[in-house]
SEFIBA-894551 format. One line per 8 residues: their letters; for each residue x, y, z negated of N, C-alpha, C. Coordinates in Angstrom, 2 decimals. Example, Ala and Ser with C-alpha at 12.3 -4.5 7.8 and 13.67 -1.06 7.14 Angstrom:
% residues 2
as	13.19 -5.69 -7.80 12.30 -4.50 -7.80 13.20 -3.30 -7.80; 12.85 -2.25 -7.08 13.67 -1.06 -7.14 12.90 0.03 -7.87 $
% end
This chain:
% residues 187
xxxxxxxx	-16.20 14.12 -4.65 -15.02 13.57 -4.02 -15.50 12.32 -2.67; -15.40 13.09 -2.01 -16.27 11.68 -0.49 -14.53 11.13 -0.56; -14.85 9.57 -0.13 -13.57 8.60 0.59 -12.82 9.60 1.40; -13.17 10.15 2.46 -12.03 11.02 2.98 -11.35 12.35 2.40; -11.93 13.14 1.63 -11.22 14.08 0.82 -10.45 13.36 -0.05; -10.67 11.98 -1.04 -9.69 11.57 -1.65 -8.60 10.84 -0.65; -8.73 10.57 0.39 -7.91 9.63 0.95 -6.90 10.81 1.20; -7.24 11.97 1.74 -5.88 13.39 2.07 -5.26 13.66 1.08 $
xxxxxxxx	-6.45 13.97 -0.16 -5.62 13.80 -1.34 -4.44 13.32 -1.98; -4.58 11.96 -1.64 -3.47 10.83 -1.81 -2.79 10.69 -0.60; -2.59 11.19 0.47 -1.93 11.15 1.48 -2.30 9.99 2.09; -3.45 9.55 2.41 -3.86 8.57 3.42 -4.69 8.83 4.62; -4.13 8.24 5.84 -5.13 8.75 7.01 -6.41 8.39 6.82; -7.29 9.76 6.80 -8.57 9.15 6.77 -9.60 8.10 7.19; -8.74 7.66 8.37 -9.33 6.30 8.94 -8.81 4.94 8.10; -8.11 4.99 7.45 -7.77 4.15 6.38 -8.77 3.98 5.21 $
xxxxxxxx	-9.20 5.21 4.66 -9.78 5.76 3.34 -10.76 4.77 2.93; -12.13 4.45 3.76 -12.96 3.75 3.17 -12.73 2.04 3.36; -13.75 2.09 1.76 -13.47 0.23 1.63 -14.53 -0.58 2.51; -15.18 0.32 3.11 -15.79 -1.01 4.38 -15.32 -0.92 5.46; -14.19 0.09 5.94 -13.55 0.07 7.42 -12.72 -1.25 7.71; -13.45 -1.95 8.56 -12.21 -3.04 8.89 -11.01 -2.82 9.30; -9.85 -3.44 8.57 -8.66 -3.58 9.07 -8.16 -2.83 7.72; -8.44 -1.66 7.02 -7.86 -0.51 6.32 -6.86 -1.47 5.19 $
xxxxxxxx	-7.38 -2.54 5.12 -6.51 -3.71 4.08 -5.23 -3.85 4.92; -4.96 -4.18 5.98 -3.65 -4.21 6.24 -2.91 -3.41 6.62; -3.77 -2.23 7.40 -3.15 -0.81 7.34 -2.16 -0.51 6.18; -3.37 -0.26 5.43 -2.98 0.51 3.82 -1.48 -0.58 3.37; -1.71 -1.70 3.28 -0.55 -2.39 2.85 0.64 -2.13 3.62; 0.67 -2.02 4.76 1.74 -1.67 5.60 2.21 -0.32 5.55; 1.44 0.22 5.26 2.11 1.56 4.71 2.43 2.07 3.18; 2.21 1.26 3.03 2.62 1.07 0.99 3.85 0.45 0.91 $
xxxxxxxx	3.97 -0.80 1.96 5.58 -1.54 2.23 6.42 -0.81 2.62; 5.79 0.09 3.29 7.05 1.01 4.57 7.83 1.92 3.44; 6.85 2.52 2.35 7.27 3.70 1.55 8.28 3.06 0.26; 7.80 1.62 0.05 9.37 1.04 -0.79 9.48 -0.34 -0.81; 10.34 -0.90 -1.25 10.57 -2.58 -1.33 9.94 -3.38 -2.22; 9.20 -2.81 -2.91 8.07 -3.56 -3.72 6.98 -3.78 -3.39; 6.55 -4.77 -3.39 5.25 -5.45 -2.79 4.30 -6.01 -3.56; 3.04 -5.77 -3.65 2.20 -5.98 -4.93 1.54 -7.46 -4.28 $
xxxxxxxx	1.30 -8.30 -4.96 0.44 -9.52 -4.66 -0.91 -9.81 -4.97; -1.45 -9.59 -4.23 -2.77 -9.54 -4.22 -3.51 -10.25 -4.93; -2.86 -11.58 -5.72 -3.33 -12.24 -7.19 -2.95 -11.59 -8.12; -2.18 -10.91 -8.32 -2.10 -10.03 -9.32 -3.26 -9.19 -9.24; -3.07 -8.25 -8.35 -4.29 -7.03 -8.33 -5.97 -7.83 -8.83; -6.03 -8.89 -8.37 -7.50 -9.52 -8.51 -7.25 -9.81 -10.29; -6.32 -10.51 -10.64 -6.10 -10.45 -11.80 -6.22 -9.52 -13.06; -5.79 -8.34 -12.70 -5.39 -6.97 -13.34 -6.98 -6.28 -13.37 $
xxxxxxxx	-7.37 -6.18 -11.99 -8.69 -5.64 -12.01 -10.18 -6.37 -12.57; -9.97 -7.77 -12.74 -10.99 -8.65 -12.70 -10.88 -8.78 -14.66; -9.58 -8.72 -15.15 -9.56 -8.99 -16.38 -9.20 -7.79 -17.32; -9.41 -6.56 -16.82 -9.43 -5.13 -17.23 -10.22 -4.97 -18.10; -10.59 -4.28 -19.20 -12.11 -3.60 -19.56 -11.18 -2.66 -20.08; -9.96 -1.74 -20.59 -9.98 -0.68 -21.25 -8.70 -0.23 -20.00; -8.86 1.19 -19.38 -7.93 1.58 -18.69 -7.48 2.95 -19.46; -6.06 3.03 -19.78 -5.40 4.42 -20.26 -4.97 5.22 -19.14 $
xxxxxxxx	-5.68 6.51 -19.18 -5.09 7.28 -17.16 -4.22 8.11 -17.56; -2.94 8.17 -17.28 -2.45 8.85 -17.56 -2.10 9.98 -16.24; -2.22 11.16 -17.13 -2.31 12.10 -15.80 -3.76 12.69 -15.33; -4.44 12.80 -16.35 -5.99 12.83 -16.05 -5.96 14.42 -15.91; -6.67 15.07 -15.12 -7.12 16.08 -14.82 -8.52 16.50 -15.23; -8.62 17.86 -15.64 -10.31 18.09 -15.36 -10.97 18.86 -14.10; -9.80 18.95 -13.20 -10.37 19.72 -11.99 -10.83 18.44 -10.90; -11.94 18.75 -10.70 -12.69 17.72 -9.58 -12.32 17.30 -8.87 $
xxxxxxxx	-11.33 18.56 -7.64 -10.54 18.43 -6.92 -9.53 16.98 -7.04; -8.74 16.82 -8.16 -7.77 15.97 -8.33 -7.94 14.26 -7.98; -7.26 13.64 -7.54 -7.65 12.30 -7.30 -7.92 11.89 -8.66; -6.89 11.96 -9.74 -7.09 11.21 -11.08 -8.60 11.48 -11.73; -8.91 12.53 -11.20 -10.72 13.02 -12.16 -11.63 12.16 -11.23; -11.55 12.02 -9.65 -11.98 10.81 -9.00 -11.74 9.77 -9.13; -10.85 9.22 -9.63 -10.72 7.72 -9.83 -11.44 7.54 -11.25; -11.02 8.17 -12.04 -11.28 8.23 -13.13 -12.83 8.04 -13.35 $
xxxxxxxx	-14.03 9.38 -12.58 -15.09 8.85 -12.86 -15.77 7.71 -11.98; -14.87 7.32 -10.99 -15.63 5.78 -10.04 -14.82 4.67 -11.17; -13.82 4.50 -11.53 -13.70 3.45 -12.22 -14.68 3.28 -13.55; -15.22 4.21 -13.98 -15.97 3.97 -15.11 -17.71 4.14 -14.33; -17.88 4.33 -13.72 -18.86 3.63 -12.54 -18.73 2.19 -12.36; -17.69 1.38 -12.04 -17.18 0.18 -12.16 -17.45 -0.56 -13.48; -17.63 -0.01 -14.06 -17.99 -0.69 -15.60 -16.58 -0.73 -16.64; -15.38 0.15 -15.67 -14.31 0.15 -16.92 -14.22 1.38 -17.86 $
xxxxxxxx	-14.09 1.11 -18.97 -13.68 2.42 -20.03 -12.37 2.78 -19.85; -12.50 4.06 -19.25 -11.25 4.90 -19.12 -10.84 5.53 -19.71; -9.69 5.79 -20.80 -9.38 7.14 -21.71 -8.44 7.83 -21.15; -8.51 9.17 -20.89 -7.82 9.88 -20.16 -6.48 10.51 -21.11; -5.34 10.86 -20.72 -4.40 11.31 -21.30 -3.84 11.82 -20.53; -3.54 13.42 -21.21 -2.94 14.66 -20.74 -2.54 15.59 -21.92; -1.50 15.71 -22.32 -1.52 16.25 -23.48 -1.72 18.03 -23.49; -1.74 18.29 -22.75 -2.10 19.70 -22.40 -3.67 19.94 -22.77 $
xxxxxxxx	-4.43 19.27 -22.58 -5.92 18.97 -22.17 -6.36 18.50 -23.92; -5.50 17.65 -24.21 -5.67 17.02 -25.75 -5.73 17.65 -26.44; -4.98 18.90 -26.15 -4.40 20.22 -27.84 -5.72 21.12 -27.43; -6.27 21.12 -26.33 -7.71 21.69 -26.07 -8.81 21.35 -26.25; -8.76 19.86 -26.64 -9.87 19.24 -27.42 -11.01 18.68 -26.38; -10.47 18.33 -24.90 -11.34 18.10 -23.75 -11.81 16.93 -23.74; -12.96 17.00 -22.93 -13.66 15.76 -23.42 -13.99 15.96 -21.89; -13.44 14.40 -21.05 -13.60 14.20 -19.83 -14.32 13.16 -19.06 $
xxxxxxxx	-15.39 13.59 -18.52 -16.26 11.85 -17.77 -16.82 11.32 -19.43; -16.90 12.25 -20.48 -17.53 11.60 -21.65 -16.35 10.91 -22.71; -15.37 11.18 -22.33 -14.14 10.57 -23.15 -13.21 11.67 -23.45; -13.23 11.37 -25.19 -12.04 12.46 -25.66 -10.81 12.16 -24.90; -9.92 13.31 -24.65 -8.72 13.57 -23.99 -7.71 12.91 -24.55; -6.09 11.99 -24.34 -5.65 12.29 -25.64 -4.30 12.24 -25.05; -2.96 12.61 -26.41 -2.00 13.30 -26.16 -1.40 12.16 -25.52; -1.01 10.60 -25.63 -0.18 9.96 -25.40 -0.64 8.33 -25.81 $
xxxxxxxx	0.04 7.78 -24.96 -0.54 6.14 -25.10 -0.90 5.94 -26.31; 0.41 6.05 -27.31 0.76 5.90 -28.45 -0.80 5.82 -29.11; -0.83 7.37 -29.07 -2.58 7.57 -29.89 -3.78 6.91 -29.42; -3.81 6.19 -27.76 -5.01 5.98 -27.44 -4.85 4.05 -27.92; -3.51 3.60 -27.64 -3.24 2.42 -28.46 -3.80 2.55 -30.24; -3.74 3.58 -30.92 -4.16 3.20 -32.07 -5.64 3.34 -32.51; -6.48 3.48 -31.64 -7.79 3.30 -31.67 -8.35 2.32 -30.61; -8.02 1.93 -29.52 -8.14 1.07 -28.82 -7.42 0.23 -27.78 $
xxxxxxxx	-7.41 -1.02 -27.85 -7.10 -1.76 -27.47 -6.54 -1.91 -25.94; -5.37 -1.68 -24.94 -5.31 -1.06 -23.73 -5.31 -2.45 -23.08; -5.78 -2.12 -21.85 -5.17 -3.44 -21.22 -4.48 -2.75 -19.78; -4.71 -1.75 -19.29 -4.42 -1.23 -18.47 -3.71 0.16 -18.31; -2.62 0.45 -17.65 -1.86 1.81 -18.12 -1.96 2.20 -16.46; -2.61 3.18 -16.02 -3.22 3.49 -14.54 -2.33 4.95 -15.01; -1.07 5.23 -14.06 -0.21 6.28 -13.94 -0.25 7.27 -12.66; -0.78 8.40 -12.98 -0.97 9.59 -12.10 -0.15 10.89 -12.24 $
xxxxxxxx	1.20 10.32 -12.06 2.57 11.25 -12.30 3.55 10.70 -11.27; 4.56 11.92 -11.40 5.81 11.54 -10.00 6.50 10.30 -10.70; 6.91 9.54 -9.33 7.90 8.77 -9.32 8.82 8.93 -10.13; 9.59 9.79 -10.81 10.74 10.08 -11.52 9.85 10.08 -13.04; 8.91 10.36 -13.00 8.55 10.39 -14.58 7.69 8.82 -15.13; 7.45 7.86 -14.02 6.79 6.94 -13.89 7.18 5.69 -15.26; 8.80 5.92 -14.79 9.14 5.17 -15.88 9.15 4.99 -17.30; 8.88 6.25 -17.90 8.38 6.64 -19.42 7.91 5.83 -19.79 $
xxxxxxxx	6.50 6.04 -18.65 5.16 5.61 -18.75 4.91 4.29 -19.20; 5.78 3.49 -18.20 5.82 2.38 -17.97 6.36 1.57 -19.47; 7.30 2.13 -19.90 8.11 1.98 -21.01 7.23 1.93 -22.23; 6.61 3.04 -22.43 5.63 3.11 -23.14 4.46 1.97 -23.57; 4.07 1.29 -22.22 2.95 0.34 -21.79 3.43 -0.54 -22.58; 4.61 -0.84 -22.31 5.70 -2.18 -22.64 5.50 -2.23 -24.48; 5.86 -0.68 -24.78 5.71 -0.35 -26.25 4.34 -0.73 -27.08; 3.24 -0.38 -26.20 1.81 -0.39 -26.91 1.61 -1.69 -26.64 $
xxxxxxxx	1.84 -2.94 -26.19 1.60 -3.86 -25.32 0.20 -4.26 -24.10; 0.26 -2.92 -24.01 -0.75 -3.27 -22.53 -0.40 -4.38 -21.81; -1.58 -5.09 -20.82 -1.29 -6.22 -20.32 -0.84 -5.78 -18.88; -0.99 -4.37 -18.54 -0.56 -4.14 -16.94 -0.50 -2.95 -17.06; 0.24 -2.50 -15.63 0.08 -0.87 -15.47 0.08 -0.82 -14.17; 0.00 0.15 -13.50 -0.53 0.28 -12.30 -0.01 1.82 -11.91; 0.49 1.95 -10.82 1.34 3.14 -10.31 0.70 3.55 -9.24; -0.05 4.46 -9.15 -0.99 5.37 -7.82 0.20 5.42 -6.76 $
xxxxxxxx	-1.01 5.42 -5.82 -0.60 5.67 -4.23 0.42 6.50 -4.53; 1.54 6.58 -3.81 3.03 7.23 -4.20 3.75 7.48 -4.98; 3.45 6.64 -5.97 4.32 6.86 -7.33 5.25 5.36 -7.20; 6.25 5.28 -7.13 7.08 4.17 -7.08 8.29 4.26 -8.01; 8.49 2.98 -8.65 9.25 3.08 -9.43 9.45 1.64 -9.83; 10.85 1.08 -8.83 11.18 -0.64 -8.33 11.90 -0.81 -10.00; 12.50 -0.58 -10.25 13.06 -0.19 -11.66 12.32 -0.51 -12.58; 11.38 0.15 -12.80 10.34 0.18 -14.24 9.18 -0.98 -13.91 $
xxxxxxxx	9.03 -1.48 -12.83 8.35 -2.34 -11.94 8.89 -3.84 -12.85; 10.48 -3.53 -12.32 11.05 -4.78 -13.19 10.80 -4.95 -14.59; 11.16 -3.73 -15.13 10.80 -4.05 -17.04 9.97 -4.41 -16.83; 8.59 -3.81 -16.52 7.12 -4.30 -16.75 7.15 -5.65 -16.52; 7.33 -6.21 -15.95 7.48 -7.85 -15.01 8.10 -8.41 -16.31; 9.55 -7.80 -16.58 10.46 -8.91 -17.53 9.84 -8.93 -18.83; 8.75 -8.04 -19.43 8.16 -7.91 -20.52 6.38 -8.32 -20.48; 6.54 -8.82 -19.15 5.22 -9.62 -19.36 3.92 -9.19 -19.05 $
xxxxxxxx	4.40 -8.34 -18.30 3.26 -7.01 -17.86 2.97 -7.42 -16.22; 1.90 -7.27 -15.76 1.68 -7.32 -14.51 1.90 -5.95 -14.05; 2.04 -5.91 -13.11 2.72 -3.97 -12.22 1.91 -4.15 -10.73; 1.36 -3.12 -10.76 0.98 -2.87 -9.39 1.67 -1.35 -9.11; 2.00 -1.46 -7.77 2.97 0.04 -7.34 2.23 0.61 -5.89; 2.38 2.33 -6.32 1.99 2.45 -4.74 0.56 2.23 -4.04; -0.40 1.63 -5.33 -1.60 1.58 -5.13 -2.90 2.03 -5.34; -4.04 2.06 -5.48 -5.33 2.66 -5.87 -5.96 1.70 -6.07 $
xxxxxxxx	-6.72 1.31 -7.71 -7.55 0.21 -7.79 -9.19 0.52 -6.65; -9.26 2.06 -6.07 -10.51 2.38 -5.77 -10.30 1.78 -4.33; -9.32 1.44 -3.69 -8.91 1.18 -2.16 -8.78 -0.35 -2.62; -7.49 -0.70 -3.33 -7.80 -2.12 -3.94 -8.90 -3.52 -3.97; -9.53 -2.65 -4.93 -11.05 -3.17 -4.97 -11.73 -3.38 -4.15; -12.13 -3.11 -3.87 -13.17 -2.97 -2.12 -12.71 -4.04 -1.64; -11.27 -3.79 -0.68 -10.50 -4.58 -0.17 -10.37 -5.88 -0.57; -10.40 -6.00 -1.67 -10.37 -7.95 -2.10 -11.36 -8.45 -2.67 $
xxxxxxxx	-12.67 -7.52 -2.27 -14.02 -7.40 -3.04 -14.25 -7.58 -4.36; -13.48 -6.71 -4.83 -13.75 -6.50 -6.84 -14.56 -5.26 -6.89; -15.62 -5.63 -7.65 -16.70 -4.54 -7.81 -16.50 -3.79 -9.35; -15.50 -4.51 -10.00 -15.77 -4.41 -11.44 -14.81 -5.31 -12.10; -14.71 -4.84 -13.78 -14.19 -6.12 -14.35 -14.85 -7.46 -14.42; -14.91 -8.76 -14.78 -15.16 -9.81 -15.30 -16.04 -9.49 -16.41; -17.37 -9.91 -16.42 -17.88 -9.68 -17.43 -17.52 -10.49 -18.90; -17.26 -11.97 -18.45 -16.70 -12.69 -19.55 -15.31 -12.26 -19.85 $
xxx	-14.38 -11.08 -19.62 -13.77 -10.80 -20.06 -13.87 -10.09 -21.34; -12.95 -10.15 -22.26 -13.00 -9.31 -23.47 -12.30 -8.58 -23.67; -11.85 -7.70 -24.85 -11.45 -6.08 -24.98 -9.99 -6.80 -25.56 $
% end
């Protein structure tokens, strides 16, 4: 999927979609702030993106035209281990971009330490995944573009997790000059 297709899929104007477009970061931040009272902190985004090694991606899809599919493969290309979560696909024993699909965050955490939980689900469903991220000891939660649950974000922060909301690492990373995890970060 190209950047313009991704931008369309997540509801961003195409002119704001590319990582190399001057001014995209400020326009995109204004768009995100207009949608909620939550404000992401660039220092938190930097810390999350640089220290994360393993990402549990909730709402993974095997359909190539879905944003979660594109984000997963691109995060892998950036050097992250991305573990897909989708109960329906897990029951079918699907392998997505070389990774076994898991049924739940808990089943992933039984095999891997989870640094970030990346949520591609509706806002009204996000809170349950934030609570599960807290339960499994994840270090951060990332709610994708259009996913906003401020109460869940407050619960995450109160539990010591970093929280990014209504944003995408494929947009925020290039905006902040981050191309992947720091090599010195450990699992």
